[in-house]
SEMAR-593399 format. One line per 10 residues: for each residue x negated, y negated, z negated of N, C-alpha, C. Coordinates in nm, 3 decimals, always signed. Atoms other than C-alpha are relative to their C-alpha. Layout:
<pts>
X:Y:Z:X:Y:Z:X:Y:Z; ...
</pts>
This chain:
<pts>
-0.138:-0.037:-0.049:-10.757:-8.577:-12.091:+0.093:-0.123:-0.010; -0.109:+0.102:+0.005:-10.501:-8.836:-11.994:+0.129:+0.038:-0.043; -0.133:-0.017:+0.043:-10.182:-8.867:-12.162:+0.120:-0.082:+0.065; -0.105:+0.060:-0.069:-9.857:-8.945:-11.995:+0.070:-0.109:-0.093; -0.070:+0.090:+0.082:-9.700:-9.265:-12.124:+0.146:+0.030:-0.018; -0.128:-0.058:+0.025:-9.357:-9.201:-12.271:+0.102:-0.055:+0.102; -0.094:+0.049:-0.090:-9.176:-9.422:-12.024:+0.011:+0.044:+0.146; +0.024:-0.026:-0.136:-9.301:-9.256:-11.719:+0.123:+0.111:+0.046; -0.091:-0.099:-0.041:-9.067:-9.044:-11.489:-0.070:+0.137:+0.001; +0.027:-0.137:+0.017:-9.088:-8.674:-11.472:-0.094:+0.064:+0.115
+0.078:-0.081:-0.112:-9.279:-8.616:-11.145:-0.147:-0.038:+0.002; +0.141:+0.019:-0.028:-9.638:-8.593:-11.049:-0.034:-0.130:+0.059; +0.040:+0.131:-0.067:-9.612:-8.901:-10.828:+0.011:-0.109:-0.106; -0.001:+0.091:+0.100:-9.514:-9.102:-11.127:-0.126:-0.017:-0.066; +0.121:-0.002:+0.084:-9.817:-8.997:-11.327:-0.107:-0.051:+0.095; +0.123:+0.035:-0.089:-10.052:-9.039:-11.031:+0.003:-0.153:+0.017; +0.013:+0.138:-0.043:-9.940:-9.388:-10.940:-0.012:-0.093:-0.109; +0.009:+0.099:+0.114:-9.906:-9.542:-11.298:-0.124:+0.022:-0.091; +0.106:-0.019:+0.098:-10.191:-9.399:-11.497:-0.130:-0.046:+0.049; +0.134:+0.049:-0.054:-10.492:-9.478:-11.282:-0.018:-0.152:-0.025
+0.038:+0.148:+0.018:-10.448:-9.863:-11.278:-0.030:-0.043:-0.151; +0.026:+0.015:+0.128:-10.453:-9.859:-11.655:-0.144:+0.032:-0.040; +0.132:-0.042:+0.028:-10.800:-9.691:-11.656:-0.109:-0.089:+0.055; +0.104:+0.078:-0.078:-10.985:-9.919:-11.416:-0.060:-0.121:-0.086; +0.054:+0.103:+0.060:-11.223:-10.160:-11.576:-0.089:-0.083:+0.092; +0.079:+0.091:-0.080:-11.436:-10.461:-11.462:-0.139:+0.045:-0.009; +0.134:-0.005:+0.005:-11.790:-10.439:-11.358:-0.073:-0.100:+0.089; +0.069:+0.101:-0.068:-12.062:-10.660:-11.212:-0.010:+0.049:+0.152; +0.000:-0.031:-0.150:-12.082:-10.676:-10.815:-0.124:-0.082:+0.057; +0.102:+0.073:-0.071:-12.394:-10.749:-10.607:+0.016:+0.019:+0.145
-0.032:-0.009:-0.148:-12.365:-10.827:-10.234:-0.142:+0.025:+0.062; +0.125:-0.028:-0.069:-12.633:-10.670:-10.018:+0.020:+0.030:+0.141; -0.018:-0.040:-0.148:-12.707:-10.600:-9.645:+0.025:+0.150:+0.005; -0.030:-0.135:-0.032:-12.583:-10.280:-9.495:-0.076:+0.053:+0.111; +0.069:-0.056:-0.109:-12.742:-10.036:-9.267:+0.090:-0.005:+0.129; -0.080:+0.017:-0.121:-12.614:-10.072:-8.898:+0.063:+0.138:+0.025; -0.069:-0.125:-0.045:-12.364:-9.825:-8.764:-0.053:+0.033:+0.131; +0.060:-0.050:-0.134:-12.517:-9.602:-8.491:+0.100:-0.025:+0.106; -0.065:+0.023:-0.115:-12.404:-9.707:-8.149:+0.082:-0.129:+0.007; -0.085:+0.134:+0.001:-12.233:-10.041:-8.253:-0.076:-0.107:+0.034
+0.071:+0.127:-0.049:-12.336:-10.378:-8.126:-0.044:-0.056:-0.127; +0.056:+0.067:+0.114:-12.572:-10.540:-8.377:+0.091:-0.109:-0.056; -0.076:+0.124:+0.045:-12.360:-10.860:-8.377:+0.134:+0.052:-0.074; -0.116:-0.037:+0.052:-12.057:-10.655:-8.475:-0.003:+0.061:-0.139; +0.018:-0.055:+0.142:-12.198:-10.497:-8.792:-0.029:-0.120:-0.099; +0.029:+0.111:+0.090:-12.172:-10.736:-9.074:-0.057:+0.046:-0.141; +0.041:-0.039:+0.129:-12.332:-10.732:-9.421:+0.114:+0.031:-0.092; -0.112:-0.044:+0.082:-12.113:-10.550:-9.667:+0.006:-0.075:-0.144; -0.025:+0.048:+0.142:-11.996:-10.737:-9.975:+0.151:+0.036:-0.031; -0.144:-0.049:+0.045:-11.663:-10.673:-10.181:+0.096:-0.088:+0.083
-0.116:+0.072:-0.063:-11.483:-10.958:-9.992:+0.024:+0.052:+0.144; -0.025:-0.059:-0.132:-11.535:-10.785:-9.656:+0.075:+0.140:-0.023; -0.064:-0.123:+0.020:-11.404:-10.464:-9.802:+0.154:-0.014:-0.049; -0.132:+0.014:+0.056:-11.089:-10.598:-9.962:+0.101:-0.054:+0.114; -0.101:+0.030:-0.091:-10.768:-10.662:-9.784:+0.036:+0.100:+0.114; -0.027:-0.113:-0.089:-10.759:-10.334:-9.608:+0.018:+0.128:-0.073; -0.009:-0.133:+0.046:-10.645:-9.979:-9.668:-0.082:+0.078:+0.095; +0.100:-0.077:-0.080:-10.948:-9.772:-9.545:+0.033:+0.151:+0.006; -0.049:-0.153:-0.012:-10.811:-9.443:-9.412:-0.106:+0.082:+0.081; +0.109:-0.087:-0.065:-11.052:-9.153:-9.318:+0.055:+0.039:+0.132
-0.030:-0.047:-0.134:-11.050:-9.084:-8.953:-0.077:+0.112:+0.059; +0.079:-0.101:-0.038:-11.345:-8.872:-8.900:-0.120:+0.023:-0.101; +0.096:-0.029:+0.091:-11.604:-8.686:-9.094:-0.085:+0.119:+0.062; +0.094:-0.101:-0.047:-11.914:-8.485:-8.969:-0.113:+0.031:-0.092; +0.116:-0.020:+0.070:-12.208:-8.316:-9.113:-0.127:-0.027:+0.072; +0.129:+0.028:-0.062:-12.581:-8.338:-9.016:-0.001:+0.069:+0.138; -0.001:-0.067:-0.122:-12.510:-8.099:-8.727:+0.101:-0.047:+0.097; -0.102:+0.046:-0.092:-12.217:-8.285:-8.587:+0.134:+0.079:-0.018; -0.113:-0.098:+0.016:-11.963:-8.035:-8.722:+0.111:-0.081:-0.079; -0.110:+0.068:+0.084:-11.631:-8.166:-8.855:+0.010:+0.068:-0.136
-0.016:-0.035:+0.130:-11.599:-8.151:-9.232:+0.145:+0.033:-0.034; -0.146:-0.026:+0.014:-11.264:-7.967:-9.258:+0.057:-0.023:-0.130; -0.036:+0.021:+0.132:-11.261:-7.983:-9.634:+0.054:-0.139:-0.033; -0.056:+0.130:+0.025:-11.185:-8.341:-9.612:+0.135:-0.037:+0.061; -0.132:+0.009:-0.067:-10.868:-8.293:-9.403:+0.103:+0.104:-0.032; -0.108:-0.104:+0.045:-10.655:-8.062:-9.601:+0.139:-0.048:+0.032; -0.144:+0.055:-0.022:-10.350:-8.292:-9.548:-0.013:-0.099:+0.119; +0.034:+0.085:-0.113:-10.395:-8.444:-9.188:+0.100:-0.122:-0.002; -0.098:+0.104:+0.004:-10.081:-8.646:-9.237:-0.015:-0.098:-0.114; +0.036:+0.086:+0.111:-10.215:-8.811:-9.566:-0.149:-0.010:-0.006
+0.157:+0.014:-0.003:-10.577:-8.903:-9.487:-0.047:-0.069:-0.128; +0.068:+0.067:+0.128:-10.807:-8.996:-9.774:-0.004:-0.161:+0.022; -0.012:+0.133:-0.001:-10.779:-9.358:-9.860:-0.084:-0.069:-0.097; +0.073:+0.081:+0.093:-11.011:-9.608:-10.019:+0.049:-0.152:+0.012; -0.046:+0.131:+0.013:-10.885:-9.941:-10.155:-0.098:-0.068:-0.094; +0.112:+0.061:+0.081:-11.157:-10.190:-10.284:+0.063:-0.134:-0.052; -0.028:+0.128:+0.059:-11.095:-10.492:-10.510:-0.137:-0.053:-0.030; +0.128:+0.065:+0.025:-11.370:-10.730:-10.620:-0.094:+0.092:-0.091; +0.104:-0.071:+0.085:-11.514:-10.483:-10.883:+0.037:+0.141:-0.015; -0.029:-0.149:+0.011:-11.342:-10.137:-10.848:+0.051:+0.055:+0.126
-0.049:-0.086:-0.119:-11.257:-9.863:-10.594:+0.100:+0.095:-0.045; -0.096:-0.109:+0.036:-10.947:-9.654:-10.595:+0.008:+0.081:+0.114; -0.007:-0.089:-0.113:-10.928:-9.344:-10.402:+0.125:+0.084:+0.000; -0.135:-0.060:-0.003:-10.592:-9.221:-10.292:+0.007:+0.111:+0.098; -0.030:-0.120:-0.093:-10.435:-8.933:-10.114:-0.073:+0.130:-0.040; +0.056:-0.112:+0.057:-10.612:-8.676:-10.330:+0.096:+0.077:-0.071; -0.088:-0.062:+0.095:-10.461:-8.428:-10.575:+0.014:-0.094:-0.125; -0.002:+0.097:+0.115:-10.556:-8.656:-10.865:-0.036:-0.142:+0.048; +0.040:+0.134:-0.027:-10.577:-9.037:-10.838:-0.127:-0.021:-0.076; +0.140:+0.019:+0.049:-10.938:-9.149:-10.890:-0.031:-0.130:+0.017
+0.050:+0.129:-0.011:-11.114:-9.468:-10.941:-0.120:-0.025:-0.076; +0.117:+0.037:+0.069:-11.452:-9.621:-11.042:-0.023:-0.133:+0.017; +0.061:+0.119:-0.020:-11.628:-9.947:-11.088:-0.103:+0.020:+0.102; +0.094:-0.030:-0.117:-11.867:-10.000:-10.785:-0.074:-0.149:+0.014; +0.074:+0.118:-0.064:-12.130:-10.245:-10.649:-0.081:+0.059:+0.110; +0.078:-0.031:-0.119:-12.347:-10.249:-10.348:-0.140:-0.040:-0.022; +0.140:+0.028:+0.022:-12.715:-10.216:-10.386:-0.090:+0.055:+0.116; +0.086:-0.024:-0.133:-12.964:-10.229:-10.083:+0.076:+0.080:+0.097; -0.071:-0.059:-0.111:-12.697:-10.133:-9.841:+0.064:+0.136:-0.038; -0.052:-0.124:+0.032:-12.574:-9.833:-10.048:+0.120:-0.034:-0.096
-0.128:+0.006:+0.098:-12.222:-9.787:-10.237:-0.044:+0.064:-0.115; +0.026:-0.066:+0.129:-12.293:-9.719:-10.598:+0.110:-0.011:-0.092; -0.118:-0.009:+0.099:-12.009:-9.596:-10.825:-0.050:+0.017:-0.138; +0.019:-0.024:+0.142:-11.984:-9.603:-11.195:+0.068:+0.134:-0.037; -0.078:-0.120:+0.029:-11.815:-9.324:-11.400:+0.133:+0.012:+0.068; -0.137:-0.034:-0.072:-11.516:-9.163:-11.217:+0.096:+0.019:-0.086; -0.130:-0.024:+0.092:-11.187:-9.188:-11.392:+0.104:+0.062:+0.090; -0.076:-0.080:-0.074:-10.917:-8.962:-11.299:+0.126:+0.041:-0.081; -0.110:-0.071:+0.069:-10.553:-8.829:-11.376:-0.048:+0.155:-0.002; +0.026:-0.141:+0.019:-10.556:-8.470:-11.488:+0.129:+0.080:+0.029
-0.129:-0.082:-0.048:-10.293:-8.269:-11.282:-0.057:+0.126:+0.066; +0.047:-0.128:-0.068:-10.315:-7.909:-11.158:+0.023:-0.022:+0.152; -0.007:+0.002:-0.143:-10.372:-7.890:-10.784:+0.060:+0.132:+0.063; -0.067:-0.129:-0.026:-10.121:-7.626:-10.677:-0.019:+0.035:+0.159; +0.009:-0.028:-0.145:-10.149:-7.675:-10.296:-0.148:+0.043:+0.033; +0.115:-0.060:-0.044:-10.416:-7.471:-10.137:-0.111:-0.110:+0.060; +0.093:+0.092:-0.044:-10.728:-7.681:-10.076:-0.018:-0.134:-0.077; +0.005:+0.130:+0.048:-10.639:-7.977:-10.264:-0.101:-0.020:-0.115; +0.096:+0.008:+0.096:-10.870:-7.915:-10.568:-0.129:-0.016:+0.079; +0.122:+0.013:-0.065:-11.155:-7.868:-10.308:-0.013:-0.138:+0.062
+0.004:+0.138:-0.055:-11.059:-8.201:-10.139:-0.049:-0.098:-0.105; +0.036:+0.105:+0.116:-11.095:-8.398:-10.477:-0.157:+0.000:-0.005; +0.149:-0.024:+0.022:-11.451:-8.241:-10.528:-0.087:-0.039:+0.119; +0.073:+0.031:-0.115:-11.546:-8.287:-10.164:-0.018:-0.156:+0.019; -0.009:+0.142:-0.007:-11.457:-8.657:-10.165:-0.096:-0.078:-0.090; +0.069:+0.069:+0.106:-11.606:-8.752:-10.501:-0.150:+0.041:+0.021; +0.134:-0.033:-0.011:-11.927:-8.561:-10.429:-0.078:-0.105:+0.096; +0.064:+0.094:-0.100:-11.997:-8.775:-10.122:-0.006:-0.142:-0.038; -0.011:+0.146:+0.029:-11.883:-9.106:-10.269:-0.116:-0.021:-0.112; +0.102:+0.025:+0.122:-12.113:-9.057:-10.579:-0.136:+0.020:+0.046
+0.140:-0.032:-0.060:-12.420:-8.962:-10.352:-0.081:-0.134:+0.041; +0.056:+0.143:-0.043:-12.503:-9.353:-10.304:-0.010:+0.009:+0.147; +0.009:+0.005:-0.145:-12.404:-9.340:-9.935:-0.042:-0.131:+0.057; +0.008:+0.123:-0.048:-12.511:-9.608:-9.714:+0.124:-0.053:+0.059; -0.136:+0.038:-0.034:-12.221:-9.838:-9.618:-0.016:-0.113:+0.102; -0.003:+0.104:-0.102:-12.152:-10.048:-9.317:+0.124:-0.026:+0.067; -0.127:+0.025:-0.063:-11.864:-10.217:-9.134:-0.027:-0.061:+0.144; +0.000:+0.042:-0.137:-11.822:-10.260:-8.765:+0.133:-0.076:+0.039; -0.119:+0.076:-0.018:-11.575:-10.533:-8.664:+0.023:-0.022:+0.153; -0.012:+0.022:-0.148:-11.620:-10.494:-8.279:+0.142:+0.029:+0.067
-0.116:-0.057:-0.051:-11.294:-10.316:-8.212:+0.124:-0.091:-0.051; -0.119:+0.058:+0.045:-10.932:-10.419:-8.276:+0.035:+0.011:-0.143; -0.007:-0.029:+0.135:-10.945:-10.272:-8.615:-0.140:+0.038:-0.063; +0.144:-0.026:+0.044:-11.258:-10.268:-8.840:-0.021:+0.143:-0.049; +0.051:-0.135:+0.028:-11.447:-9.944:-8.895:-0.095:-0.012:-0.127; +0.092:-0.008:+0.108:-11.610:-9.857:-9.226:-0.065:+0.137:+0.006; +0.086:-0.139:-0.014:-11.893:-9.591:-9.223:-0.078:+0.016:-0.122; +0.080:-0.042:+0.107:-12.040:-9.416:-9.517:-0.084:+0.116:+0.049; +0.099:-0.104:-0.039:-12.351:-9.202:-9.445:-0.076:+0.045:-0.117; +0.064:-0.047:+0.120:-12.490:-8.979:-9.704:-0.157:+0.037:+0.035
+0.134:-0.041:-0.017:-12.867:-8.874:-9.741:-0.013:+0.137:+0.067; -0.003:-0.132:-0.060:-12.765:-8.527:-9.630:+0.050:+0.002:+0.146; -0.045:+0.011:-0.142:-12.643:-8.658:-9.290:+0.147:+0.006:+0.018; -0.142:+0.001:-0.016:-12.276:-8.662:-9.348:+0.046:-0.139:+0.047; -0.046:+0.134:-0.060:-12.096:-8.939:-9.162:+0.152:-0.004:-0.024; -0.130:+0.019:+0.028:-11.761:-9.055:-9.286:+0.052:-0.139:+0.060; -0.064:+0.117:-0.064:-11.551:-9.298:-9.067:+0.121:-0.040:-0.043; -0.138:+0.053:+0.045:-11.270:-9.505:-9.203:+0.055:-0.114:+0.088; -0.051:+0.107:-0.066:-11.037:-9.725:-9.018:+0.073:-0.091:-0.097; -0.052:+0.105:+0.095:-10.924:-10.050:-9.197:+0.161:-0.041:+0.061
-0.130:+0.055:-0.029:-10.548:-10.118:-9.196:+0.033:-0.120:-0.093; -0.011:+0.112:+0.096:-10.456:-10.464:-9.327:+0.118:+0.026:-0.099; -0.090:+0.001:+0.104:-10.279:-10.478:-9.658:+0.111:-0.083:+0.035; -0.109:+0.090:-0.011:-9.947:-10.638:-9.691:-0.039:-0.153:-0.045; +0.052:+0.136:+0.051:-10.125:-10.930:-9.879:-0.070:-0.076:+0.111; +0.081:+0.056:-0.106:-10.345:-10.990:-9.577:+0.102:-0.041:+0.120; -0.100:+0.028:-0.103:-10.051:-10.963:-9.326:+0.089:-0.104:-0.019; -0.102:+0.097:+0.041:-9.820:-11.181:-9.517:-0.060:-0.123:-0.067; +0.066:+0.126:+0.041:-10.076:-11.434:-9.645:+0.013:-0.043:-0.143; -0.014:+0.034:+0.134:-10.026:-11.397:-10.014:+0.015:+0.123:-0.083
-0.016:-0.113:+0.090:-10.010:-11.177:-10.326:+0.140:+0.059:-0.003; -0.141:-0.056:+0.025:-9.628:-11.127:-10.312:+0.047:-0.011:-0.143; -0.082:-0.010:+0.135:-9.380:-11.117:-10.598:+0.032:+0.133:-0.046; -0.024:-0.134:+0.051:-9.374:-10.795:-10.793:+0.144:+0.018:-0.056; -0.136:-0.031:+0.055:-9.025:-10.650:-10.841:+0.026:+0.149:-0.014; -0.041:-0.131:+0.015:-8.872:-10.320:-10.946:+0.147:+0.033:+0.057; -0.127:-0.029:-0.061:-8.586:-10.166:-10.746:+0.035:+0.139:-0.024; -0.059:-0.129:+0.020:-8.377:-9.857:-10.835:+0.069:+0.026:+0.131; -0.055:-0.043:-0.119:-8.286:-9.671:-10.510:+0.093:+0.111:-0.026; -0.102:-0.103:+0.025:-7.953:-9.469:-10.527:-0.037:+0.129:+0.077
+0.032:-0.113:-0.062:-7.980:-9.114:-10.429:+0.065:+0.022:+0.129; -0.071:+0.000:-0.137:-7.735:-9.153:-10.139:+0.001:-0.139:+0.063; -0.027:+0.129:-0.065:-7.747:-9.424:-9.882:+0.142:-0.031:+0.027; -0.129:+0.049:-0.010:-7.437:-9.614:-9.791:+0.017:-0.070:+0.143; -0.025:+0.084:-0.136:-7.279:-9.783:-9.477:-0.049:-0.133:-0.021; +0.053:+0.149:+0.007:-7.446:-10.102:-9.391:+0.118:-0.101:-0.005; -0.109:+0.115:+0.005:-7.236:-10.425:-9.450:-0.046:-0.118:+0.104; +0.049:+0.105:-0.098:-7.405:-10.603:-9.156:+0.090:-0.027:+0.117; -0.092:+0.010:-0.100:-7.108:-10.565:-8.935:-0.032:+0.078:+0.126; +0.048:-0.084:-0.099:-7.311:-10.333:-8.707:+0.102:+0.124:+0.021
-0.093:-0.128:-0.013:-7.087:-10.049:-8.560:-0.081:+0.123:+0.009; +0.067:-0.126:+0.014:-7.168:-9.688:-8.563:-0.018:+0.052:-0.140; +0.018:-0.069:+0.145:-7.312:-9.474:-8.844:-0.119:-0.051:-0.059; +0.125:+0.061:+0.054:-7.581:-9.718:-8.944:+0.000:+0.018:-0.149; +0.018:-0.014:+0.145:-7.698:-9.634:-9.298:-0.097:-0.095:-0.067; +0.083:+0.083:+0.070:-7.866:-9.858:-9.562:-0.029:+0.057:-0.137; +0.037:-0.039:+0.132:-8.027:-9.822:-9.895:+0.092:-0.063:-0.103; -0.070:+0.064:+0.098:-7.830:-9.896:-10.199:-0.093:-0.017:-0.126; +0.104:+0.034:+0.089:-8.046:-10.057:-10.460:+0.064:-0.092:-0.114; -0.033:+0.096:+0.111:-8.036:-10.256:-10.795:-0.135:-0.039:-0.081
+0.118:+0.041:+0.079:-8.292:-10.457:-10.992:-0.004:+0.082:-0.126; +0.048:-0.058:+0.134:-8.476:-10.287:-11.284:-0.111:-0.107:-0.058; +0.086:+0.085:+0.076:-8.681:-10.470:-11.544:-0.093:+0.077:-0.089; +0.103:-0.064:+0.090:-9.008:-10.374:-11.730:-0.074:-0.112:-0.069; +0.075:+0.103:+0.072:-9.195:-10.568:-11.989:-0.138:+0.019:+0.029; +0.144:-0.003:-0.031:-9.573:-10.630:-11.995:-0.075:+0.128:-0.031; +0.054:-0.114:+0.037:-9.642:-10.302:-12.148:+0.063:+0.127:+0.073; -0.056:-0.095:-0.088:-9.447:-10.104:-11.875:+0.122:+0.062:-0.067; -0.119:-0.061:+0.063:-9.137:-10.025:-12.088:+0.117:-0.071:+0.051; -0.122:+0.045:-0.044:-8.789:-10.067:-11.969:+0.053:-0.110:-0.082
-0.061:+0.107:+0.076:-8.613:-10.391:-12.072:+0.116:-0.052:+0.075; -0.116:+0.068:-0.051:-8.289:-10.549:-12.034:+0.091:+0.100:+0.081; -0.091:-0.074:-0.063:-7.993:-10.408:-11.830:-0.033:+0.000:+0.155; +0.019:+0.003:-0.158:-8.014:-10.303:-11.446:+0.090:-0.106:+0.054; -0.077:+0.089:-0.096:-7.875:-10.544:-11.192:+0.123:+0.079:+0.058; -0.118:-0.074:-0.079:-7.560:-10.471:-10.987:-0.056:+0.064:+0.122; +0.044:-0.073:-0.117:-7.590:-10.232:-10.695:+0.040:-0.091:+0.116; -0.010:+0.074:-0.120:-7.620:-10.387:-10.361:-0.058:+0.061:+0.117; +0.042:-0.049:-0.130:-7.681:-10.305:-9.992:-0.128:-0.059:+0.041; +0.121:+0.055:-0.042:-8.043:-10.350:-9.871:-0.011:+0.040:+0.150
+0.004:-0.034:-0.142:-8.018:-10.366:-9.491:-0.144:-0.015:+0.061; +0.143:+0.013:-0.056:-8.388:-10.459:-9.438:-0.085:+0.111:-0.019; +0.094:-0.110:+0.021:-8.527:-10.156:-9.587:-0.111:-0.056:-0.087; +0.120:+0.025:+0.080:-8.857:-10.118:-9.783:-0.116:+0.052:+0.082; +0.114:-0.044:-0.095:-9.183:-10.103:-9.577:-0.081:+0.099:-0.079; +0.080:-0.098:+0.068:-9.371:-9.789:-9.657:+0.080:+0.095:-0.075; -0.088:-0.098:+0.082:-9.068:-9.611:-9.816:+0.081:+0.075:+0.091; -0.079:-0.085:-0.085:-8.895:-9.319:-9.650:+0.098:+0.060:-0.108; -0.082:-0.050:+0.102:-8.580:-9.236:-9.837:+0.040:+0.145:+0.032; -0.031:-0.142:-0.006:-8.503:-8.859:-9.900:+0.152:+0.004:-0.070
-0.133:-0.009:+0.054:-8.126:-8.810:-9.943:+0.009:+0.097:-0.123; -0.010:-0.078:+0.112:-8.052:-8.674:-10.294:-0.095:-0.035:-0.109; +0.098:+0.037:+0.098:-8.351:-8.834:-10.465:+0.028:-0.146:-0.031; -0.002:+0.131:+0.052:-8.305:-9.127:-10.690:-0.144:-0.045:-0.034; +0.131:+0.044:+0.032:-8.615:-9.335:-10.712:-0.004:-0.154:-0.074; +0.027:+0.137:+0.039:-8.740:-9.639:-10.905:-0.133:-0.055:+0.068; +0.124:+0.038:-0.088:-8.995:-9.829:-10.694:-0.049:-0.135:-0.058; +0.060:+0.119:+0.024:-9.237:-10.105:-10.772:-0.022:-0.052:+0.142; +0.009:+0.064:-0.141:-9.231:-10.335:-10.462:-0.058:-0.136:-0.010; +0.058:+0.137:-0.001:-9.388:-10.654:-10.361:+0.085:-0.071:+0.094
-0.099:+0.072:-0.087:-9.143:-10.914:-10.207:-0.097:-0.125:+0.060; +0.052:+0.105:-0.055:-9.298:-11.144:-9.949:+0.098:-0.087:+0.083; -0.092:+0.089:-0.064:-9.106:-11.449:-9.841:-0.047:-0.048:+0.128; +0.051:+0.050:-0.136:-9.133:-11.514:-9.471:+0.105:-0.088:+0.066; -0.101:+0.104:-0.070:-8.966:-11.759:-9.233:+0.124:+0.081:+0.049; -0.128:-0.082:-0.052:-8.743:-11.461:-9.121:+0.072:+0.065:-0.105; -0.061:-0.063:+0.121:-8.646:-11.371:-9.477:-0.097:+0.081:-0.076; +0.079:-0.073:+0.087:-8.778:-11.161:-9.753:-0.042:+0.137:+0.067; +0.049:-0.120:-0.050:-8.993:-10.857:-9.674:-0.043:+0.083:-0.127; +0.021:-0.074:+0.118:-9.015:-10.573:-9.934:-0.104:+0.112:+0.040
+0.108:-0.106:-0.046:-9.334:-10.345:-9.932:-0.011:+0.091:-0.124; +0.020:-0.099:+0.116:-9.360:-10.029:-10.140:-0.140:-0.015:-0.052; +0.129:+0.011:+0.081:-9.638:-10.065:-10.418:-0.024:+0.141:-0.053; +0.007:-0.127:+0.060:-9.563:-9.747:-10.606:+0.126:+0.054:-0.036; -0.132:-0.061:+0.047:-9.305:-9.488:-10.713:-0.023:+0.003:-0.151; +0.005:-0.005:+0.142:-9.230:-9.528:-11.077:+0.071:+0.120:-0.063; -0.079:-0.113:+0.048:-8.970:-9.267:-11.132:+0.064:+0.070:+0.127; -0.065:-0.066:-0.098:-8.821:-8.998:-10.911:+0.072:+0.127:-0.051; -0.100:-0.106:+0.065:-8.519:-8.766:-10.983:+0.072:+0.057:+0.104; -0.100:-0.058:-0.076:-8.332:-8.517:-10.785:+0.141:-0.002:-0.062
-0.133:+0.010:+0.047:-7.963:-8.580:-10.808:+0.080:+0.095:+0.076; -0.099:-0.095:-0.061:-7.700:-8.312:-10.749:+0.110:-0.073:+0.072; -0.103:+0.065:-0.082:-7.467:-8.404:-10.464:+0.137:+0.053:-0.043; -0.135:-0.033:+0.052:-7.095:-8.421:-10.546:+0.061:+0.124:+0.095
</pts>
């Protein structure tokens, strides 16, 4: 059973996003050759090693069983496809009911996972509990793994011994797109947006934000910074009026100015409107 750290916010999103990274540990990794993707050009299929998996958010696009039938249990939330994120030594599985992760390595073209770690939250939405089980069952079955780089976006395929085929599309991470790890910052977003101060006419609205600070243990420290208008917005974040959020973001300094990318939601609170 996982315990919620005392500094976390009150929402399930806070628990899901903050607890899992603390649980992941390091493991050895072996690079091996992958089985080819059926129908792909042999030259486009590359041996799979951890470096070829990193730098992308792998989003599930299709899944069929041995008869070619779509595996509906893997698409409970079509707008939030199952996502795999690989680092050198561990895999994080997102967009489930519970955040999950495991050490991994590649052995003779197969994805091999260590013990699965997970948050422990009730899955109230219909089908979510089954989604977790359906995904984990297939990932832990030592599926063959291959990557096809022939198209505009790389394709990752997992094939189980039972004949299931899971196809993922790789979307570049912010680190890959902006050429670096970025600077981690915490921003509190006010519940209500405000008029932009960019001089633009009309009813243009912007986020009102202020800096927040946390120590190495994830505990709040210092005083929040002053409120200010953020005209550029935060990539990956959609503001819901009336919701106050504390976000962990990554700031990438580009030639056109800083770009802020959402990393995780730390706190979320519904605020009554005046």
